[in-house]
N, CA, C and O atoms as a printed pandas DataFrame, in Angstrom:
     atom_number atom_name residue_name chain_id  residue_number  x_coord  y_coord  z_coord
0              1         N          MET        A               1   92.958  114.953   92.501
1              2        CA          MET        A               1   94.373  114.670   92.399
2              3         C          MET        A               1   94.655  113.267   92.903
3              4         O          MET        A               1   94.075  112.818   93.891
4              5         N          ALA        A               2   95.539  112.593   92.223
5              6        CA          ALA        A               2   95.912  111.259   92.611
6              7         C          ALA        A               2   97.111  111.313   93.561
7              8         O          ALA        A               2   97.960  112.196   93.438
8              9         N          PRO        A               3   97.180  110.375   94.504
9             10        CA          PRO        A               3   98.372  110.332   95.393
10            11         C          PRO        A               3   99.650  110.120   94.617
11            12         O          PRO        A               3   99.674  109.374   93.638
12            13         N          LYS        A               4  100.701  110.768   95.046
13            14        CA          LYS        A               4  102.012  110.606   94.402
14            15         C          LYS        A               4  102.662  109.357   94.920
15            16         O          LYS        A               4  102.493  108.985   96.081
16            17         N          GLU        A               5  103.420  108.702   94.041
17            18        CA          GLU        A               5  104.086  107.463   94.485
18            19         C          GLU        A               5  105.106  107.688   95.556
19            20         O          GLU        A               5  105.222  106.882   96.479
20            21         N          GLY        A               6  105.858  108.773   95.460
21            22        CA          GLY        A               6  106.914  109.052   96.430
22            23         C          GLY        A               6  106.380  109.353   97.792
23            24         O          GLY        A               6  106.988  108.954   98.785
24            25         N          THR        A               7  105.246  110.054   97.891
25            26        CA          THR        A               7  104.736  110.501   99.190
26            27         C          THR        A               7  103.575  109.651   99.691
27            28         O          THR        A               7  103.411  109.496  100.901
28            29         N          GLY        A               8  102.777  109.105   98.804
29            30        CA          GLY        A               8  101.608  108.339   99.195
30            31         C          GLY        A               8  100.389  109.158   99.401
31            32         O          GLY        A               8   99.313  108.605   99.626
32            33         N          VAL        A               9  100.505  110.480   99.334
33            34        CA          VAL        A               9   99.371  111.382   99.489
34            35         C          VAL        A               9   99.458  112.465   98.454
35            36         O          VAL        A               9  100.487  112.613   97.796
36            37         N          THR        A              10   98.397  113.228   98.294
37            38        CA          THR        A              10   98.410  114.313   97.327
38            39         C          THR        A              10   99.116  115.515   97.903
39            40         O          THR        A              10   99.237  115.626   99.123
40            41         N          SER        A              11   99.581  116.407   97.076
41            42        CA          SER        A              11  100.258  117.608   97.558
42            43         C          SER        A              11   99.320  118.506   98.340
43            44         O          SER        A              11   99.749  119.190   99.269
44            45         N          PHE        A              12   98.029  118.513   97.973
45            46        CA          PHE        A              12   97.015  119.323   98.716
46            47         C          PHE        A              12   96.921  118.788  100.150
47            48         O          PHE        A              12   96.814  119.565  101.098
48            49         N          HIS        A              13   96.962  117.470  100.304
49            50        CA          HIS        A              13   96.866  116.870  101.640
50            51         C          HIS        A              13   98.065  117.267  102.483
51            52         O          HIS        A              13   97.928  117.525  103.679
52            53         N          LEU        A              14   99.235  117.319  101.868
53            54        CA          LEU        A              14  100.417  117.707  102.643
54            55         C          LEU        A              14  100.369  119.142  103.109
55            56         O          LEU        A              14  100.894  119.453  104.178
56            57         N          VAL        A              15   99.751  120.037  102.336
57            58        CA          VAL        A              15   99.700  121.429  102.724
58            59         C          VAL        A              15   98.557  121.696  103.698
59            60         O          VAL        A              15   98.748  122.379  104.704
60            61         N          TYR        A              16   97.378  121.165  103.408
61            62        CA          TYR        A              16   96.194  121.532  104.202
62            63         C          TYR        A              16   95.729  120.423  105.121
63            64         O          TYR        A              16   94.782  120.640  105.876
64            65         N          GLY        A              17   96.334  119.250  105.104
65            66        CA          GLY        A              17   95.951  118.215  106.050
66            67         C          GLY        A              17   94.751  117.398  105.664
67            68         O          GLY        A              17   94.356  116.516  106.426
68            69         N          ASN        A              18   94.144  117.645  104.508
69            70        CA          ASN        A              18   92.968  116.885  104.105
70            71         C          ASN        A              18   92.870  117.026  102.553
71            72         O          ASN        A              18   93.568  117.820  101.922
72            73         N          GLU        A              19   91.964  116.206  101.997
73            74        CA          GLU        A              19   91.764  116.261  100.547
74            75         C          GLU        A              19   90.864  117.432  100.172
75            76         O          GLU        A              19   90.059  117.892  100.982
76            77         N          ALA        A              20   91.006  117.903   98.959
77            78        CA          ALA        A              20   90.221  119.032   98.467
78            79         C          ALA        A              20   88.852  118.590   98.021
79            80         O          ALA        A              20   88.667  117.460   97.569
80            81         N          VAL        A              21   87.888  119.486   98.149
81            82        CA          VAL        A              21   86.546  119.260   97.602
82            83         C          VAL        A              21   86.411  120.230   96.430
83            84         O          VAL        A              21   86.486  121.447   96.598
84            85         N          VAL        A              22   86.208  119.655   95.225
85            86        CA          VAL        A              22   86.071  120.438   94.024
86            87         C          VAL        A              22   84.713  121.146   94.076
87            88         O          VAL        A              22   83.733  120.548   94.521
88            89         N          PRO        A              23   84.630  122.427   93.623
89            90        CA          PRO        A              23   83.333  123.121   93.670
90            91         C          PRO        A              23   82.227  122.399   92.950
91            92         O          PRO        A              23   81.066  122.527   93.338
92            93         N          VAL        A              24   82.543  121.636   91.903
93            94        CA          VAL        A              24   81.508  120.874   91.207
94            95         C          VAL        A              24   80.891  119.851   92.145
95            96         O          VAL        A              24   79.689  119.598   92.062
96            97         N          GLU        A              25   81.673  119.255   93.032
97            98        CA          GLU        A              25   81.129  118.267   93.974
98            99         C          GLU        A              25   80.114  118.904   94.928
99           100         O          GLU        A              25   79.154  118.248   95.334
100          101         N          VAL        A              26   80.311  120.139   95.277
101          102        CA          VAL        A              26   79.377  120.808   96.210
102          103         C          VAL        A              26   78.052  120.997   95.520
103          104         O          VAL        A              26   77.010  120.754   96.128
104          105         N          GLY        A              27   78.051  121.426   94.252
105          106        CA          GLY        A              27   76.796  121.646   93.541
106          107         C          GLY        A              27   76.107  120.388   93.135
107          108         O          GLY        A              27   74.877  120.371   93.078
108          109         N          VAL        A              28   76.839  119.299   92.839
109          110        CA          VAL        A              28   76.279  118.087   92.333
110          111         C          VAL        A              28   75.872  117.151   93.475
111          112         O          VAL        A              28   75.155  116.176   93.247
112          113         N          GLU        A              29   76.316  117.435   94.685
113          114        CA          GLU        A              29   76.030  116.575   95.848
114          115         C          GLU        A              29   76.616  115.185   95.659
115          116         O          GLU        A              29   75.897  114.193   95.535
116          117         N          SER        A              30   77.937  115.144   95.642
117          118        CA          SER        A              30   78.609  113.832   95.543
118          119         C          SER        A              30   78.444  113.027   96.810
119          120         O          SER        A              30   77.950  113.535   97.817
120          121         N          ASN        A              31   78.851  111.787   96.766
121          122        CA          ASN        A              31   78.712  110.885   97.911
122          123         C          ASN        A              31   79.475  111.428   99.107
123          124         O          ASN        A              31   79.018  111.286  100.241
124          125         N          ARG        A              32   80.588  112.026   98.888
125          126        CA          ARG        A              32   81.389  112.550   99.975
126          127         C          ARG        A              32   80.669  113.751  100.639
127          128         O          ARG        A              32   80.748  113.918  101.856
128          129         N          ILE        A              33   79.980  114.572   99.853
129          130        CA          ILE        A              33   79.244  115.715  100.410
130          131         C          ILE        A              33   78.001  115.263  101.139
131          132         O          ILE        A              33   77.668  115.801  102.194
132          133         N          GLN        A              34   77.302  114.270  100.584
133          134        CA          GLN        A              34   76.048  113.787  101.192
134          135         C          GLN        A              34   76.295  113.157  102.560
135          136         O          GLN        A              34   75.455  113.296  103.449
136          137         N          HIS        A              35   77.389  112.486  102.751
137          138        CA          HIS        A              35   77.656  111.791  103.984
138          139         C          HIS        A              35   78.559  112.546  104.931
139          140         O          HIS        A              35   79.150  111.963  105.840
140          141         N          TYR        A              36   78.662  113.828  104.719
141          142        CA          TYR        A              36   79.482  114.653  105.613
142          143         C          TYR        A              36   78.709  114.987  106.885
143          144         O          TYR        A              36   77.570  115.448  106.813
144          145         N          ASP        A              37   79.307  114.763  108.031
145          146        CA          ASP        A              37   78.626  115.125  109.293
146          147         C          ASP        A              37   79.636  115.700  110.264
147          148         O          ASP        A              37   80.816  115.802  109.931
148          149         N          GLU        A              38   79.207  116.076  111.446
149          150        CA          GLU        A              38   80.063  116.715  112.432
150          151         C          GLU        A              38   81.190  115.803  112.927
151          152         O          GLU        A              38   82.270  116.275  113.282
152          153         N          VAL        A              39   80.924  114.487  112.946
153          154        CA          VAL        A              39   81.969  113.579  113.365
154          155         C          VAL        A              39   83.151  113.686  112.411
155          156         O          VAL        A              39   84.307  113.688  112.835
156          157         N          ASN        A              40   82.852  113.775  111.124
157          158        CA          ASN        A              40   83.911  113.940  110.136
158          159         C          ASN        A              40   84.655  115.286  110.346
159          160         O          ASN        A              40   85.873  115.359  110.184
160          161         N          ALA        A              41   83.927  116.306  110.696
161          162        CA          ALA        A              41   84.561  117.603  110.950
162          163         C          ALA        A              41   85.480  117.547  112.139
163          164         O          ALA        A              41   86.572  118.115  112.111
164          165         N          LYS        A              42   85.054  116.868  113.187
165          166        CA          LYS        A              42   85.929  116.714  114.383
166          167         C          LYS        A              42   87.149  115.887  114.052
167          168         O          LYS        A              42   88.261  116.192  114.482
168          169         N          ARG        A              43   86.925  114.821  113.273
169          170        CA          ARG        A              43   88.042  113.948  112.839
170          171         C          ARG        A              43   89.031  114.747  112.019
171          172         O          ARG        A              43   90.244  114.585  112.150
172          173         N          ARG        A              44   88.492  115.622  111.162
173          174        CA          ARG        A              44   89.363  116.447  110.327
174          175         C          ARG        A              44   90.194  117.396  111.168
175          176         O          ARG        A              44   91.374  117.605  110.883
176          177         N          LEU        A              45   89.610  117.961  112.179
177          178        CA          LEU        A              45   90.392  118.815  113.075
178          179         C          LEU        A              45   91.466  118.069  113.804
179          180         O          LEU        A              45   92.547  118.611  114.034
180          181         N          LEU        A              46   91.197  116.809  114.184
181          182        CA          LEU        A              46   92.209  115.986  114.800
182          183         C          LEU        A              46   93.332  115.650  113.827
183          184         O          LEU        A              46   94.501  115.593  114.207
184          185         N          GLU        A              47   92.961  115.428  112.566
185          186        CA          GLU        A              47   93.963  115.164  111.532
186          187         C          GLU        A              47   94.913  116.372  111.380
187          188         O          GLU        A              47   96.105  116.201  111.126
188          189         N          LEU        A              48   94.375  117.575  111.537
189          190        CA          LEU        A              48   95.217  118.763  111.419
190          191         C          LEU        A              48   96.259  118.804  112.547
191          192         O          LEU        A              48   97.354  119.337  112.370
192          193         N          ASP        A              49   95.907  118.240  113.696
193          194        CA          ASP        A              49   96.885  118.143  114.771
194          195         C          ASP        A              49   98.035  117.236  114.436
195          196         O          ASP        A              49   99.137  117.412  114.955
196          197         N          PHE        A              50   97.798  116.261  113.572
197          198        CA          PHE        A              50   98.811  115.270  113.208
198          199         C          PHE        A              50   99.492  115.567  111.894
199          200         O          PHE        A              50  100.165  114.699  111.337
200          201         N          VAL        A              51   99.331  116.792  111.381
201          202        CA          VAL        A              51   99.953  117.165  110.113
202          203         C          VAL        A              51  101.477  117.011  110.172
203          204         O          VAL        A              51  102.094  116.522  109.226
204          205         N          ASP        A              52  102.081  117.437  111.301
205          206        CA          ASP        A              52  103.529  117.299  111.430
206          207         C          ASP        A              52  103.981  115.847  111.348
207          208         O          ASP        A              52  104.979  115.529  110.701
208          209         N          GLU        A              53  103.243  114.983  112.005
209          210        CA          GLU        A              53  103.584  113.540  111.933
210          211         C          GLU        A              53  103.415  113.017  110.534
211          212         O          GLU        A              53  104.208  112.196  110.073
212          213         N          THR        A              54  102.373  113.488  109.843
213          214        CA          THR        A              54  102.181  113.062  108.452
214          215         C          THR        A              54  103.344  113.512  107.583
215          216         O          THR        A              54  103.825  112.762  106.733
216          217         N          HIS        A              55  103.788  114.740  107.804
217          218        CA          HIS        A              55  104.931  115.252  107.050
218          219         C          HIS        A              55  106.179  114.399  107.334
219          220         O          HIS        A              55  106.941  114.095  106.416
220          221         N          ASP        A              56  106.387  114.018  108.591
221          222        CA          ASP        A              56  107.553  113.206  108.927
222          223         C          ASP        A              56  107.483  111.834  108.232
223          224         O          ASP        A              56  108.493  111.333  107.736
224          225         N          LYS        A              57  106.282  111.233  108.201
225          226        CA          LYS        A              57  106.150  109.948  107.518
226          227         C          LYS        A              57  106.397  110.103  106.024
227          228         O          LYS        A              57  106.981  109.219  105.398
228          229         N          VAL        A              58  105.968  111.191  105.461
229          230        CA          VAL        A              58  106.159  111.437  104.023
230          231         C          VAL        A              58  107.635  111.611  103.754
231          232         O          VAL        A              58  108.121  111.119  102.736
232          233         N          VAL        A              59  108.365  112.282  104.608
233          234        CA          VAL        A              59  109.800  112.469  104.423
234          235         C          VAL        A              59  110.516  111.112  104.385
235          236         O          VAL        A              59  111.386  110.876  103.547
236          237         N          VAL        A              60  110.135  110.247  105.292
237          238        CA          VAL        A              60  110.731  108.894  105.305
238          239         C          VAL        A              60  110.391  108.133  104.040
239          240         O          VAL        A              60  111.256  107.498  103.436
240          241         N          ARG        A              61  109.121  108.198  103.634
241          242        CA          ARG        A              61  108.694  107.484  102.433
242          243         C          ARG        A              61  109.378  108.076  101.192
243          244         O          ARG        A              61  109.797  107.336  100.302
244          245         N          LEU        A              62  109.489  109.398  101.136
245          246        CA          LEU        A              62  110.115  110.042   99.994
246          247         C          LEU        A              62  111.618  109.712   99.928
247          248         O          LEU        A              62  112.161  109.559   98.835
248          249         N          THR        A              63  112.277  109.602  101.055
249          250        CA          THR        A              63  113.673  109.224  101.095
250          251         C          THR        A              63  113.854  107.808  100.519
251          252         O          THR        A              63  114.755  107.550   99.722
252          253         N          ALA        A              64  112.972  106.913  100.949
253          254        CA          ALA        A              64  113.039  105.515  100.440
254          255         C          ALA        A              64  112.772  105.486   98.953
255          256         O          ALA        A              64  113.427  104.744   98.221
256          257         N          TYR        A              65  111.816  106.284   98.491
257          258        CA          TYR        A              65  111.476  106.371   97.041
258          259         C          TYR        A              65  112.669  106.858   96.243
259          260         O          TYR        A              65  112.996  106.305   95.193
260          261         N          ARG        A              66  113.332  107.921   96.758
261          262        CA          ARG        A              66  114.497  108.450   96.052
262          263         C          ARG        A              66  115.636  107.444   96.037
263          264         O          ARG        A              66  116.372  107.357   95.054
264          265         N          GLN        A              67  115.789  106.689   97.110
265          266        CA          GLN        A              67  116.825  105.661   97.112
266          267         C          GLN        A              67  116.550  104.573   96.099
267          268         O          GLN        A              67  117.471  104.100   95.433
268          269         N          ARG        A              68  115.289  104.165   95.969
269          270        CA          ARG        A              68  114.939  103.159   94.959
270          271         C          ARG        A              68  115.184  103.704   93.551
271          272         O          ARG        A              68  115.659  102.974   92.680
272          273         N          MET        A              69  114.860  104.991   93.318
273          274        CA          MET        A              69  115.096  105.583   92.015
274          275         C          MET        A              69  116.601  105.636   91.718
275          276         O          MET        A              69  117.029  105.357   90.598
276          277         N          ARG        A              70  117.390  105.995   92.725
277          278        CA          ARG        A              70  118.858  106.085   92.533
278          279         C          ARG        A              70  119.392  104.701   92.203
279          280         O          ARG        A              70  120.195  104.552   91.282
280          281         N          GLN        A              71  118.955  103.686   92.945
281          282        CA          GLN        A              71  119.447  102.306   92.680
282          283         C          GLN        A              71  119.046  101.852   91.304
283          284         O          GLN        A              71  119.840  101.214   90.613
284          285         N          SER        A              72  117.836  102.160   90.883
285          286        CA          SER        A              72  117.373  101.798   89.542
286          287         C          SER        A              72  118.234  102.488   88.451
287          288         O          SER        A              72  118.610  101.872   87.453
288          289         N          TYR        A              73  118.519  103.738   88.672
289          290        CA          TYR        A              73  119.346  104.485   87.711
290          291         C          TYR        A              73  120.770  103.932   87.678
291          292         O          TYR        A              73  121.341  103.739   86.605
292          293         N          ASN        A              74  121.342  103.677   88.861
293          294        CA          ASN        A              74  122.727  103.219   88.952
294          295         C          ASN        A              74  122.906  101.820   88.367
295          296         O          ASN        A              74  124.009  101.478   87.942
296          297         N          ARG        A              75  121.863  101.008   88.334
297          298        CA          ARG        A              75  121.995   99.689   87.703
298          299         C          ARG        A              75  122.256   99.808   86.229
299          300         O          ARG        A              75  122.929   98.959   85.646
300          301         N          ARG        A              76  121.726  100.868   85.602
301          302        CA          ARG        A              76  121.868  101.002   84.145
302          303         C          ARG        A              76  123.106  101.801   83.738
303          304         O          ARG        A              76  123.429  101.860   82.551
304          305         N          VAL        A              77  123.806  102.418   84.697
305          306        CA          VAL        A              77  124.980  103.192   84.374
306          307         C          VAL        A              77  126.130  102.262   84.055
307          308         O          VAL        A              77  126.400  101.303   84.778
308          309         N          ILE        A              78  126.812  102.569   82.945
309          310        CA          ILE        A              78  127.961  101.810   82.525
310          311         C          ILE        A              78  129.219  102.563   82.978
311          312         O          ILE        A              78  129.531  103.607   82.406
312          313         N          PRO        A              79  129.944  102.072   83.974
313          314        CA          PRO        A              79  131.132  102.807   84.430
314          315         C          PRO        A              79  132.207  102.845   83.302
315          316         O          PRO        A              79  132.442  101.866   82.594
316          317         N          ARG        A              80  132.817  103.998   83.190
317          318        CA          ARG        A              80  133.911  104.154   82.210
318          319         C          ARG        A              80  135.104  104.782   82.911
319          320         O          ARG        A              80  134.964  105.618   83.803
320          321         N          SER        A              81  136.239  104.366   82.493
321          322        CA          SER        A              81  137.453  105.004   83.005
322          323         C          SER        A              81  138.389  105.239   81.826
323          324         O          SER        A              81  138.322  104.543   80.813
324          325         N          PHE        A              82  139.254  106.221   81.974
325          326        CA          PHE        A              82  140.160  106.569   80.904
326          327         C          PHE        A              82  141.580  106.272   81.343
327          328         O          PHE        A              82  141.884  106.286   82.536
328          329         N          GLN        A              83  142.438  106.005   80.393
329          330        CA          GLN        A              83  143.828  105.710   80.642
330          331         C          GLN        A              83  144.647  106.928   80.194
331          332         O          GLN        A              83  144.147  107.802   79.486
332          333         N          ILE        A              84  145.899  106.966   80.618
333          334        CA          ILE        A              84  146.788  108.035   80.205
334          335         C          ILE        A              84  146.997  107.986   78.698
335          336         O          ILE        A              84  147.178  106.916   78.118
336          337         N          ASN        A              85  146.971  109.165   78.071
337          338        CA          ASN        A              85  147.093  109.374   76.615
338          339         C          ASN        A              85  145.763  109.160   75.860
339          340         O          ASN        A              85  145.730  109.262   74.634
340          341         N          ASP        A              86  144.707  108.875   76.561
341          342        CA          ASP        A              86  143.390  108.786   75.889
342          343         C          ASP        A              86  142.933  110.220   75.578
343          344         O          ASP        A              86  143.216  111.157   76.324
344          345         N          LEU        A              87  142.222  110.357   74.457
345          346        CA          LEU        A              87  141.645  111.638   74.082
346          347         C          LEU        A              87  140.187  111.680   74.591
347          348         O          LEU        A              87  139.422  110.735   74.398
348          349         N          VAL        A              88  139.830  112.785   75.235
349          350        CA          VAL        A              88  138.480  112.942   75.797
350          351         C          VAL        A              88  137.921  114.306   75.403
351          352         O          VAL        A              88  138.668  115.202   75.009
352          353         N          TRP        A              89  136.604  114.453   75.512
353          354        CA          TRP        A              89  135.932  115.693   75.306
354          355         C          TRP        A              89  135.438  116.184   76.671
355          356         O          TRP        A              89  135.119  115.383   77.549
356          357         N          LYS        A              90  135.378  117.515   76.838
357          358        CA          LYS        A              90  134.980  118.105   78.094
358          359         C          LYS        A              90  133.617  118.803   77.866
359          360         O          LYS        A              90  133.471  119.625   76.961
360          361         N          LYS        A              91  132.651  118.459   78.692
361          362        CA          LYS        A              91  131.332  119.070   78.589
362          363         C          LYS        A              91  131.402  120.450   79.235
363          364         O          LYS        A              91  131.868  120.586   80.366
364          365         N          VAL        A              92  130.932  121.490   78.506
365          366        CA          VAL        A              92  130.968  122.854   78.994
366          367         C          VAL        A              92  129.589  123.447   79.179
367          368         O          VAL        A              92  129.445  124.427   79.909
368          369         N          LYS        A              93  128.568  122.891   78.547
369          370        CA          LYS        A              93  127.231  123.417   78.640
370          371         C          LYS        A              93  126.244  122.266   78.831
371          372         O          LYS        A              93  126.489  121.159   78.351
372          373         N          SER        A              94  125.136  122.514   79.523
373          374        CA          SER        A              94  124.102  121.489   79.615
374          375         C          SER        A              94  123.355  121.452   78.281
375          376         O          SER        A              94  123.426  122.403   77.502
376          377         N          VAL        A              95  122.651  120.374   78.021
377          378        CA          VAL        A              95  121.957  120.187   76.739
378          379         C          VAL        A              95  120.935  121.276   76.519
379          380         O          VAL        A              95  120.727  121.697   75.381
380          381         N          GLY        A              96  120.283  121.752   77.585
381          382        CA          GLY        A              96  119.250  122.787   77.449
382          383         C          GLY        A              96  119.823  124.145   77.103
383          384         O          GLY        A              96  119.086  124.991   76.595
384          385         N          ASP        A              97  121.101  124.400   77.352
385          386        CA          ASP        A              97  121.704  125.705   77.063
386          387         C          ASP        A              97  122.358  125.775   75.690
387          388         O          ASP        A              97  122.930  126.803   75.327
388          389         N          VAL        A              98  122.280  124.701   74.932
389          390        CA          VAL        A              98  122.990  124.634   73.627
390          391         C          VAL        A              98  121.980  124.944   72.532
391          392         O          VAL        A              98  120.844  124.469   72.538
392          393         N          THR        A              99  122.452  125.776   71.575
393          394        CA          THR        A              99  121.593  126.047   70.396
394          395         C          THR        A              99  121.630  124.823   69.484
395          396         O          THR        A              99  122.353  123.856   69.722
396          397         N          LYS        A             100  120.820  124.908   68.434
397          398        CA          LYS        A             100  120.619  123.759   67.543
398          399         C          LYS        A             100  121.887  123.218   66.930
399          400         O          LYS        A             100  122.045  122.000   66.842
400          401         N          LEU        A             101  122.800  124.072   66.500
401          402        CA          LEU        A             101  123.989  123.626   65.820
402          403         C          LEU        A             101  125.270  123.744   66.640
403          404         O          LEU        A             101  126.374  123.587   66.119
404          405         N          GLU        A             102  125.103  124.019   67.916
405          406        CA          GLU        A             102  126.243  124.213   68.805
406          407         C          GLU        A             102  126.514  122.913   69.626
407          408         O          GLU        A             102  125.581  122.249   70.078
408          409         N          ALA        A             103  127.769  122.588   69.794
409          410        CA          ALA        A             103  128.152  121.400   70.539
410          411         C          ALA        A             103  128.218  121.744   72.039
411          412         O          ALA        A             103  128.675  122.834   72.381
412          413         N          PRO        A             104  127.783  120.862   72.933
413          414        CA          PRO        A             104  127.848  121.150   74.361
414          415         C          PRO        A             104  129.226  120.788   74.949
415          416         O          PRO        A             104  129.388  120.820   76.169
416          417         N          TRP        A             105  130.199  120.452   74.128
417          418        CA          TRP        A             105  131.488  120.039   74.630
418          419         C          TRP        A             105  132.608  120.730   73.858
419          420         O          TRP        A             105  132.387  121.288   72.783
420          421         N          VAL        A             106  133.793  120.685   74.417
421          422        CA          VAL        A             106  134.999  121.192   73.719
422          423         C          VAL        A             106  136.080  120.120   73.807
423          424         O          VAL        A             106  135.992  119.201   74.621
424          425         N          GLY        A             107  137.070  120.244   72.986
425          426        CA          GLY        A             107  138.125  119.272   73.000
426          427         C          GLY        A             107  138.638  118.969   71.623
427          428         O          GLY        A             107  138.325  119.710   70.692
428          429         N          PRO        A             108  139.388  117.949   71.442
429          430        CA          PRO        A             108  139.737  116.911   72.419
430          431         C          PRO        A             108  140.857  117.317   73.350
431          432         O          PRO        A             108  141.659  118.202   73.050
432          433         N          PHE        A             109  140.890  116.644   74.489
433          434        CA          PHE        A             109  141.941  116.844   75.477
434          435         C          PHE        A             109  142.578  115.498   75.746
435          436         O          PHE        A             109  141.932  114.455   75.642
436          437         N          LYS        A             110  143.873  115.536   76.098
437          438        CA          LYS        A             110  144.607  114.295   76.359
438          439         C          LYS        A             110  144.711  114.085   77.865
439          440         O          LYS        A             110  145.018  115.030   78.592
440          441         N          VAL        A             111  144.469  112.897   78.340
441          442        CA          VAL        A             111  144.576  112.525   79.752
442          443         C          VAL        A             111  146.093  112.406   80.043
443          444         O          VAL        A             111  146.778  111.593   79.423
444          445         N          VAL        A             112  146.606  113.210   80.978
445          446        CA          VAL        A             112  148.003  113.140   81.315
446          447         C          VAL        A             112  148.261  112.479   82.658
447          448         O          VAL        A             112  149.356  111.967   82.890
448          449         N          GLU        A             113  147.289  112.480   83.535
449          450        CA          GLU        A             113  147.446  111.835   84.829
450          451         C          GLU        A             113  146.080  111.397   85.361
451          452         O          GLU        A             113  145.092  112.122   85.246
452          453         N          LYS        A             114  146.048  110.221   85.934
453          454        CA          LYS        A             114  144.835  109.682   86.528
454          455         C          LYS        A             114  145.027  109.587   88.032
455          456         O          LYS        A             114  145.973  108.953   88.500
456          457         N          LEU        A             115  144.141  110.210   88.788
457          458        CA          LEU        A             115  144.235  110.205   90.259
458          459         C          LEU        A             115  143.412  109.040   90.838
459          460         O          LEU        A             115  142.516  108.498   90.190
460          461         N          HIS        A             116  143.752  108.681   92.080
461          462        CA          HIS        A             116  143.048  107.580   92.730
462          463         C          HIS        A             116  141.578  107.910   92.980
463          464         O          HIS        A             116  140.743  107.009   93.060
464          465         N          SER        A             117  141.261  109.201   93.103
465          466        CA          SER        A             117  139.879  109.619   93.373
466          467         C          SER        A             117  138.980  109.470   92.167
467          468         O          SER        A             117  137.764  109.620   92.285
468          469         N          GLY        A             118  139.563  109.172   90.981
469          470        CA          GLY        A             118  138.799  109.074   89.771
470          471         C          GLY        A             118  138.831  110.345   88.930
471          472         O          GLY        A             118  138.187  110.413   87.883
472          473         N          ALA        A             119  139.573  111.345   89.378
473          474        CA          ALA        A             119  139.734  112.601   88.636
474          475         C          ALA        A             119  140.920  112.421   87.664
475          476         O          ALA        A             119  141.749  111.521   87.797
476          477         N          TYR        A             120  140.942  113.318   86.700
477          478        CA          TYR        A             120  141.973  113.290   85.664
478          479         C          TYR        A             120  142.579  114.680   85.474
479          480         O          TYR        A             120  141.899  115.694   85.632
480          481         N          TYR        A             121  143.864  114.711   85.134
481          482        CA          TYR        A             121  144.518  115.935   84.685
482          483         C          TYR        A             121  144.500  115.867   83.163
483          484         O          TYR        A             121  144.862  114.850   82.571
484          485         N          LEU        A             122  144.068  116.977   82.528
485          486        CA          LEU        A             122  143.974  117.023   81.079
486          487         C          LEU        A             122  144.871  118.134   80.505
487          488         O          LEU        A             122  145.170  119.133   81.159
488          489         N          GLU        A             123  145.282  117.907   79.251
489          490        CA          GLU        A             123  146.025  118.999   78.550
490          491         C          GLU        A             123  145.444  119.108   77.152
491          492         O          GLU        A             123  144.937  118.137   76.591
492          493         N          ASP        A             124  145.531  120.321   76.599
493          494        CA          ASP        A             124  144.998  120.527   75.243
494          495         C          ASP        A             124  146.082  120.201   74.188
495          496         O          ASP        A             124  147.169  119.722   74.511
496          497         N          GLU        A             125  145.739  120.478   72.931
497          498        CA          GLU        A             125  146.657  120.108   71.849
498          499         C          GLU        A             125  147.945  120.924   71.899
499          500         O          GLU        A             125  148.955  120.510   71.329
500          501         N          ASP        A             126  147.930  122.090   72.579
501          502        CA          ASP        A             126  149.155  122.893   72.679
502          503         C          ASP        A             126  149.938  122.529   73.930
503          504         O          ASP        A             126  150.835  123.270   74.332
504          505         N          ARG        A             127  149.620  121.421   74.542
505          506        CA          ARG        A             127  150.245  120.872   75.740
506          507         C          ARG        A             127  150.093  121.759   76.974
507          508         O          ARG        A             127  150.905  121.693   77.897
508          509         N          ARG        A             128  149.042  122.595   76.986
509          510        CA          ARG        A             128  148.733  123.389   78.181
510          511         C          ARG        A             128  147.786  122.601   79.072
511          512         O          ARG        A             128  146.767  122.080   78.620
512          513         N          GLN        A             129  148.142  122.527   80.334
513          514        CA          GLN        A             129  147.298  121.802   81.262
514          515         C          GLN        A             129  146.037  122.597   81.592
515          516         O          GLN        A             129  146.116  123.805   81.817
516          517         N          LEU        A             130  144.878  121.945   81.626
517          518        CA          LEU        A             130  143.633  122.630   81.954
518          519         C          LEU        A             130  143.590  123.021   83.401
519          520         O          LEU        A             130  144.042  122.275   84.270
520          521         N          LYS        A             131  143.039  124.211   83.671
521          522        CA          LYS        A             131  142.860  124.653   85.029
522          523         C          LYS        A             131  141.752  123.874   85.679
523          524         O          LYS        A             131  140.805  123.461   85.010
524          525         N          ARG        A             132  141.853  123.664   86.991
525          526        CA          ARG        A             132  140.825  122.998   87.735
526          527         C          ARG        A             132  139.677  123.938   87.993
527          528         O          ARG        A             132  139.886  125.097   88.352
528          529         N          LEU        A             133  138.471  123.454   87.816
529          530        CA          LEU        A             133  137.262  124.233   88.117
530          531         C          LEU        A             133  136.885  123.992   89.556
531          532         O          LEU        A             133  137.018  122.867   90.039
532          533         N          LYS        A             134  136.423  124.996   90.256
533          534        CA          LYS        A             134  136.007  124.846   91.632
534          535         C          LYS        A             134  134.518  124.903   91.737
535          536         O          LYS        A             134  133.971  124.794   92.835
């Protein structure tokens, strides 16, 4: 397994504190198996003592990775705002929940009020105001 970019280590290392040895490596006598000695075994036991510290470092690294991903995504987002009397569509289903010929949105709805928080009050074509979803 290759180390993940977000964590810097493999998921096996995070769970067990060391890298896995594939059964094929045991039978073929890879370099790692040939040079295994008791010093390595003692070092491995010490590494197990530091698993919690490794997890803490990974959490910090993963947080930084997620922040970089968020910044990268937000750079490409085009902010949009609507004005009063604009017609908008309301998304009601995620793309994965929609069948082939079904639309994931309903509408159109008319914007009747724009709040400072960025929220909007909408009404349908019969001039009924939409209920707020919680």
